[in-house]
N, C-alpha and C positions, 0 to 999 in steps of 0.2 A: 585294589582301587579301580573304579570304573574308568573307562576311557572317555575323554570328553570330546574327541574328534573322530570323524570317520576316516576311511582310507585315503580320501582326497584332501584331508586337512580341514574340513568344514566342521563347525561346531554342531553337535547333535541337538542341543537344547537351547540354542540362542533364539530369543524372541525377536520380533520386529523392532526396528528403531528408526528414528528420523535423523538423517545426516544433513547438516548444513555446512557447505564448504566454506573454508576460511576466506576465499576470494570474494564470496558473496557478503560475508559479514564485515569485510573491510571497505566496502563501498560507502560513499557519502549517503546514498539512499538508505542503507541499513543503519549507519551510525546516528543519523538524525531522526530516525523513526521512533515514535512513542511506543511504550511498553505494550499497550493493547494491540497495536498492529503487529508487533513481533509475536505475541501470543496467538493471534489470529492466523498468522503465517504458519506457525507450528501445527495448528489444528487442521489447516488445509493440507499441509505437507504430510500429516499423519495418514491421510486417506490414500496416498500414493503407494502402490505396491510393487512398482517396478515395470508394470505393463499398462497402466491406466491413466497416464498423463493426458489431459484433455477431457477426461471423463470424471473429474473430481467434483462431485455434486456437493455443494454446501449451501444449505438454506440459512437465511439470516437468523431465524428463530432458533435453529439447531445450534448455530455458532454462539448465539447469546447465552443459551443454556450451558454450553460447554465452558464458556469463559466466565459465567456468572455476572454478566453485564446486561444492560437493557438492549432490546433489539435495535434501537437507534444507534447505540454505540457500536454494536457489532456490524451494522450496515456501513457506518462511516469507516470502520477498520478495513472492511473488504474493499470499499472504494479507494481508500488511501493505498492499499497494496496494489490495486490495479493502476492507480495514478503514478506510483513510484516505479512500476514496471516489474514487480515480483510475480504478479499473477496476470493472466489474460483471460478474458471471458470467451468461452467457446460455444456456449449455448445460453441464450437469454431465457428468463422466466418472468412470469407476471401472474397476477391474480386472475386475469381474464382467461388464462389457459385452463382447459378442463382436465388435463392429465396431472396437474399438481406436481410438476417436475421442478426441482430446485435448479438454481443457476449453476452451470458447469464452468469450471476453471481449469487452467493448466499452469504448471510451474514453469517460468521462463528460463530457468537454469538447466532444465532437462529437455531432451527431445520429446516432441509431441507424438503421442501414439494415435491420435485421432487423425491428424493431417500428415504425419510422417515427415515433418519439418524439424530442423534443428531448433534448439531453444533460442529465443530472440535476445535474451540477456538485456532487455530494455532498461533494467536498473543501472546498468553501467553508464548510460547517457543522461540519467536524471541528475539535475542540479538543484540545489535549494534556491528558492525564489528570493531574489535580493529586493530589499525594500528600496523603492525609489522615492525618497522623501525630498521635497523641494524646500530649499532654505527660505525662511520667511523674508518677504520683501522689507527693505528698510523703509519706514515711514517717518515722515517728519511730523513730530507731535509738538504742538505748542505747549509751553509750561502751563500748568493748571491755573486757571483764573484769568488768563490773557485771552483776548479776542483777536483773531486774525481777520483782517479786512477781506471782504469778498471783492472779486473783480466785477465790475458792472458788465452786463451783457453787451452793451453797445460799444464800450470802449475796448479797443484792441491795441496793444503796443506796437 
C-alpha cells in the first residue's frame, strides 16, 4: 500500500482548502449574516493561499458568476462583508481606471501581507442595529359623529 504522508508527516496529495475558525463563526456578525454573504466570504477566502492576504482581487461580476446571482446581489454581499468587518478594502477600483483592476480585499482574521499588520478582527465589535421605534402618541379622538367645539382665536382662558 502506498504511503500517504512524507517523512515530516505532511500529506502528499492533499488539495487546497478553506479553513474558517470556530471563533469567527460564533460571532454575532456571522450568525446574523445572510447566506449569500457567507457564500461570498467563502469565494473570497478561496483566493487566499497563505501569502497573499491584502491582494485578494475579486471583481463583482466574477463573484456574481461564481455564486450564480446578479451583479447587484454580489456587490451588496461584498459591501455587507466589509460593513460587518470580515473584509477590508486594500485597493479601490472603478470603471474610470484604465488598467481594469478588480478591487482588492484582505481577510480581517489573518495578518495582512500587504501592510504587514495583524488582522483587525473588526467583526468582533460589530453589533446588530437595534430598531429604535417610537411609541405612538396617545391622541384624544372624539367618538364618531360628535363635533368638538373649537376655541375662538380671541378668547384665552
